[in-house]
C-alpha positions as CSV (number, residue, x, y, z in Angstrom):
1,M,82.6,138.5,34.0
2,P,83.6,134.6,34.1
3,S,81.3,132.5,32.1
4,S,80.1,129.2,33.5
5,I,77.7,126.3,32.5
6,T,75.0,125.7,34.9
7,H,72.9,122.4,34.6
8,P,69.2,123.1,34.3
9,A,68.6,121.2,37.6
10,D,70.9,123.5,39.4
11,D,68.5,126.6,38.8
12,V,65.9,126.7,41.4
13,S,63.2,128.0,39.0
14,S,64.4,125.3,36.3
15,R,64.2,122.5,38.9
16,R,60.5,123.8,40.0
17,T,59.3,123.3,36.3
18,L,60.9,120.0,35.7
19,I,59.2,118.8,38.9
20,H,55.7,119.9,37.8
21,M,56.1,118.9,34.2
22,P,54.3,115.8,33.3
23,R,56.5,112.5,32.6
24,Y,55.3,110.4,29.7
25,E,56.3,106.8,29.1
26,F,57.6,105.6,25.7
27,R,58.3,102.4,24.2
28,C,60.5,102.1,21.0
29,R,59.1,99.4,18.5
30,A,62.4,99.1,16.9
31,C,64.8,97.9,19.8
32,G,62.3,97.6,22.8
33,A,63.6,100.3,25.0
34,T,61.0,102.0,27.4
35,F,62.1,105.4,28.4
36,E,60.6,108.5,29.8
37,V,60.2,112.3,28.4
38,N,59.4,115.0,30.8
39,R,57.4,117.7,28.5
40,P,54.2,120.1,29.2
41,M,50.9,118.6,28.5
42,T,50.3,120.8,25.4
43,E,53.3,118.7,23.7
44,A,51.8,115.2,25.1
45,G,51.1,114.1,21.5
46,E,54.2,114.8,20.0
47,P,56.3,111.8,19.0
48,A,59.6,111.1,20.9
49,S,62.8,109.3,19.7
50,C,64.1,106.6,21.6
51,P,67.8,107.3,23.3
52,Q,69.2,105.0,20.7
53,G,67.8,107.4,18.2
54,H,64.9,105.3,16.6
55,A,61.7,107.3,15.6
56,D,59.0,104.4,15.6
57,T,57.7,105.1,19.1
58,V,54.6,104.4,21.1
59,K,53.3,106.6,24.1
60,L,52.5,104.2,27.0
61,L,49.5,104.3,29.0
62,S,50.7,105.0,32.9
63,T,48.4,104.8,35.8
64,V,48.8,106.3,39.1
65,A,47.3,104.5,42.3
66,L,46.6,106.8,45.2
67,T,45.7,105.2,48.9
68,G,43.5,107.1,51.7
69,R,45.8,106.5,54.7
70,G,47.2,110.1,55.0
71,G,47.2,111.1,58.6
72,G,44.3,113.3,58.9
73,S,45.2,115.4,55.8
74,V,42.8,117.3,54.0
75,G,40.9,114.9,51.7
76,A,41.9,111.8,53.4
77,L,39.3,108.9,53.7
78,P,37.4,108.7,56.7
79,T,38.9,105.8,59.2
80,T,35.7,104.4,60.1
81,P,32.8,103.8,57.6
82,P,29.5,106.0,58.1
83,S,26.7,104.0,59.8
84,G,23.2,103.8,58.2
85,G,21.5,106.0,55.9
86,G,22.3,106.5,52.0
87,G,22.8,103.9,49.4
88,C,20.2,102.1,47.7
89,C,18.8,100.2,50.8
90,G,19.4,102.8,53.2
91,G,23.1,101.4,54.0
92,G,22.5,97.9,54.4
93,C,24.4,96.9,51.6
94,G,27.3,98.9,52.1
95,C,27.1,100.8,48.9
């Protein structure tokens, strides 16, 4: 049977794993490079070396923003604000 080298991204099961694996962003204190590492959440606190081989890195805090402009999907924000009721003053203040 001939042997072949398969890139992990070519394997469908590996691709699914990579897509759902969290991505962590790091910055190297030695050279200032910013880079990303895909790894399981169980390894989130592990150190990461930069692509240039420096070990003095720090994990950056990444933020995610989601908007409610989905086309009627489950969990989408309402298109019109509710009228009256609720809030601290019966809905007059908009809270």
